[in-house]
N, C-alpha and C positions, 0 to 999 in steps of 0.2 A: 283508756281512750284509744280508739283505732286511728290510723293515719289514712287520710283520704288518698285515693288512687292518684290524683293529680300531683299531690305533694310527694308521694313516694316516687313517682316518675321523675319529678324535678330533682329530688334529692339524689337519685341514682345517676342522673345526667351530670349534676355538679360534681359528684364524687368521682366519676370516671374521667371527666375533663381535667380536674386539678390533681388527681392522685394517680391516674393511669395514662395521662397525656393523650386522651382520646379527643377526637374532633367532635364538637357539639352537634353539628348537623348530621353526624353518623351515629353518635351515642344516643341522641334523643329518640329517633324512631324505634330503636330497640327497647328503650325504657318505657315508651308510651304505647307499645303494642297492646291492642285490645281495649284501649280507652275510647269512650264515646267522644263525639265531636266537642262537646262542652268541656269535658275534663282534659282532653288533649290540648285545647286552646289555653286553658288555665296553666297546665303543666309547662307548656312551651314559654308562656309569658314569665312564669316564675323561674324556670331554669335559665333561659337566655338573659333575663334581667339580672339574676344573681351573678352569672358569669361576667357580664358586662361591667357590673358595678363592684366587682370584687375588691378593687383597691380602696374605694371609699368605705365599703362595708368593713374591711379589715381594720381600717383606721378607727372606725367607730367601736368595733369590738375590743380593740386594744385599749382605746381611751377609756371606755366605760366599764369594760370587763377586767381591765388591769391584768391581762395575761397575753403574752406574745402568741399570735395566731399560729406561727410556725411550730410552736411546741405542743399544740393540741393534737389529740388523736384525730385521724382523718375523718371518721364519721362525725365527731363533735364539731370539727371545723366546718364541714359541709352543712350540718344542721344549723349552726349559728349563722353562717352566711345566708342560708335560705330564709331563716327567721328574720334576720336583720333586713334583708331586702324587702320583705313584706311590711315590716314596721316602718321603714324609711321611705319606700317608693310605691306603695300600693295602698288601696283602700280596704284591704283584707281586715277582718275583725281581729283586734289585738289578741284576744284569748285563743283564737284559732291559730294564729301565727306562732304564739308562744307554746301552747300546749302540744300541738302536733310536732313542732320541732323537737321538743323534749322527748316525745314518744318515738321519734326517729332514732334518737340516741339509745333509748331503751331497746328498741327492736334490733339495733345493731349489736346487742349483747354487752353494752357498756354501762351496766347498772351503777357502777361506782362514779360515773361522770354525769348521771342524771341530775343530781342536786346542783352541781356546778353549772350545767347548761341552763337549768331553770333560773338560777340566780342571775346569770349574765343576761338572759333574755328579759327578765323583769327589769333590770337596769336599762337595757336598750329600749324597752317599751316606754320608759319614762323620759329618756333624754336623747335618743338617736336622731329623731327627725329634726329637733332643734339644732343638734350638733352639725348635721349635714347642711341644713339651711344656712347656718352661720359661717360655713367655710368660704373663704375669699376666692375670687377668680381674677385678681388684679395682676398676676404674673402667669407666665406659662406653667411654671411648676405648681403654683397654687391651683390653677384651673385643672391641671392634670389630676390632682388629688380630688378636687370637688366633683369632677365629671368622670373620674375613673379611667384614665389613659396613662400609658407610659409617658414619662417626661419628654422623651425625644419626639413623640408624635405631636404633643401640644406645642413644643418649641418650633417644630417644622411648620405647622399651620400658622402659628403666630407670625413667623418670619415671612411666609409667602402670601398670606391672606390678610394679615392685620388682626388686631385683637377682636373686633366685633365679629368679623366673618369666622374667625377661628372658633369663638365661643358658640356661634350659631351652628357651625358644622359639628362640633363636639356634642351639642345638645341633640341635634337631629339624628345622629348615629347611635344615640341611646334610646331611640324610639323604635317601635316595630317597623320593619321594612314594608314597602308597598306590596300588596297582593295583586300581581299582574301576570298574565300569561300571554304568550304569542299564539294567535290563531294559526293553525297549520294549514297552509294552502295546498298541501299534497292530498288532503282528505276533505270530504264533504260531511257536514254535520253542524247542527245548531248548538251554540253554547251561550248561555245567558251571561250578561255582563255589560259594563259601560265602556263603549269604545273610547280610546284615547283621542284627544283632539289633534295630536301631532304625529304620533308614531302609528303608521297605517294598520298594523295587525295587532296592536297592543289592546288588551281587554282587562279592565279593572274589575276585580271580583271581591265579594265578601270572603269567600274561601274557594280553594281550588276543587273543582268537581272531580273526584277520584275516578269516576266512570269515564269521563271525557279524557282524563289523563291516560288511563289504561288503553283507551281506544285510539290514542294518538291524535286526538282532535286539537289538543293544546300542548304547549310546552311552557313550564314555569320559567319566566325570563323577564328580568327587569327591563324597563324602558331604556335605561342607559345601555344595557347589553344589546338589546334589539337595535338600537341606533348604530352601534359598531358594525353589526352585520349589514345594515342598510347602506352604510358608507362604502362597502366593498363595491356595490353597484354592478355586480356580475349579471350577464345576460345569457340567454340560451345560445349554445354554440361556442361559448368561451371555455377555456381550460382554467380552472381555479385551484390553487393550492392553499389549504388550511394547515398551517405548520404545527399548531398546538391545539388539536381539535376536540379532545374529550371534554365534557360528556356528549357534545354534539349539538348544542343549542344553536350556535352560529353556523356550523357546517350544514345542518339541515335547513337553514334559512336561505342558503345561497343558491342562485340559479347557475346553470351551466354544468359542465362535467367537473365534479369536485373530487379532488384527492385529499383525504383527511388523514393527517399523520398524528400518531400518538405513540409515545415511547414505552409506556407501561402496558404489558400484555393484558392484564385484567381490565384496565381502562379502555384498551383498544376493543376488547370483546364487548364491553358495555356500550361503547360508541357504536359498534355494528348493530347491537340489539336496539338501541335507541333509534337509529336511522331506519331500521326495518319497521319498528312500530309506527314511526311517523310517515312511512311510505316514501322516504327520501331515496329513491332508487338511483338517483344521479350521483350519489356519494359512494366513493370507493375508499375503504379504510386500509391504511398501510401502517403496520406496527414497526416503527423505526425511530431512530434518534434524529430529531430535526437538525442536529449539528453534524450528522454523518449520514446524509440521505443517499439512497441509491442514485447512481449516475444518470439514469434515464428520467428522473423527475426534474425536468427543466423546461424552459421556454413557455412558462405559464403566462396567460394574459393578465391574471390578477393573483396576488398572494395576500392572504390574511395572516398577520402575526398577532394573535391574541395571547400575549406572552404571560408567563408566570411573573408575579410581582408581589409587592408587600401587601396588596389588598386593602389599602386604607380607604377605599371607596365603598367597601361592602361590609363594614364592621357592624351594621345594623342586622344583617342576616347571618353573619358568621361571628358570633359574640366572643369566641375564644381567640380570634385571629389577632386582636390587638395585643395579646400577651405573647404571641409568637412571631409577629410580623417582622420581616427583614427586607430591606430594599435589595433589588437584584439587577442593577443597571448593567453590569458586565454581561450577564446572561442575555438580557434583553437586546443589547447591542449586537452580540454574537448572532442571535436569531435574525435580527434585521439584516445583517450582512449576508446570511444564508439566503434570505428572501431576495435580496438585490442580485444575487448570483443566479437564482432560479427563475426569475421573472424575465420575460422576453424584452428586448429593447423597446422602449416606449410604453411598456406595461406599467401597471400601478401596484403599489404595496400599501395596504392599510395596516397601521400599527395601532393596537388598542390594548390598554391596561386598565384594570379596575382599581386604580390608585390615584391619590391626590398628592403628588410629590414631583417637583420640577426635575429632580435628579433622575427619576425614572420616566418622566414624561418628555417634555421638550428637550431636556438635556440629552437624552438618548437619541432623539431624532436629529438634533443639531450635529451630533457626532458622526452620523452616517454620511453627511455631505450630499445626500440625495435632494433633488428638487422637491419642494413642498408644493402640493396642489391644494389651494385654499378650500376649506369646507364652509366658510362663513356664509356665502351667498345661498347655499343649499339649506343650511340649518342655522340661521342667525340666532334663534332662540337659545342655542347651546354653545355659542361662541366662547372660547377661552377668554377670561377677563383681561389677561395681559398679552396673549398671543392669539388674536382673533382668527388667524388662519387655521388654527386647531379648534377642536371641540373639547369641552370639559363640562360634563354634567356634575352638578354639585348637590348633594342630598338636601341641604338646607334651602337651596334656591329652587331646585327642580323636582324635589320630592321623589327622587329615584336614586339608584346607586350611582356612585361616582366613577365615571369613565373618562379617560383621556383618549382621544381619537385623532390620528393624523393620516393623511393620504399623501403618498410620495410617488414620484414618477421616475422610472428608470430612463437614463439617457437613450435617445433613439439611435 
């Protein structure tokens, strides 16, 4: 029996993520190169779902297969995880999930493990879905196992949002992310899609039009991310600093004379290329460390700090991030202090992070001592549930990525 191209691509992605520490959003395009639209969609669903649900799947494999997952050969581990995901969380035919997973092990040259893989998958086909459905979610630790998160993430959301909201958030980020682009106002052209009711340039699509993307007519960007760019509120004639700018989604969204800073040379080149494709000629890229900026970069009217963070608001689109996420409050505070030094007196600083964590969100803002300019009146729909002067998009409430956004004003 041959392996379908979609399952082969999913298998290769899962293998690279867990065995070579690759990032899923970078490994998948390589694995899926050459697939048609239908196979690519299936491959991504299987790969991302398997990576997201790895903790729950491993529990099922170990319980029913009676073998520690860590002691399996890497291709066997990847094939069992992929097969288990299909058996527990998809409507894929059982025979296809089992047989093709077995063939993946054979194709990897592990003939000696074929019988074992087949036996474990047969047991999983009989009992895995019931085992998963029967898992409790009455405590943060139990919910973390059931919904496949590290304990610390479940405990954090449980503490900050309460049980019901935490469970809804965990469930939402195990579903596919929204397919939304930002219409690029630097170029003219028609793109089919459903305009969003609240975010002006957001367009909902069934799939991203690759031709429109190559032509620079659109930029894939969640509504939460677009909202952060809108909150900067820059105008023509103003000087704007984007401190952590790559890959350029927000930098190319801003009006005015934009200086976009990026520390990594390769990402800085990518940022320049993206801005050129989008026709964002108002953006100048500076390859520099935001914590050690050239002295002449100062007195900006507005500064955007879209800081590195734990990424707990984008786990739907970055499935491996939950297994590598780390809070970065010290770095975020240091970047905000740079912004406060480089903005003119009376200017504004927008702080945005794609995470849902008080330590990295309001905790960092409070530590700056800067005056908070409330965003509630402008965007009441997205007001932070505990601190309405800030914005917080929530995947389970707003059906977009999770972003915290604050606007701060420098003393005049």
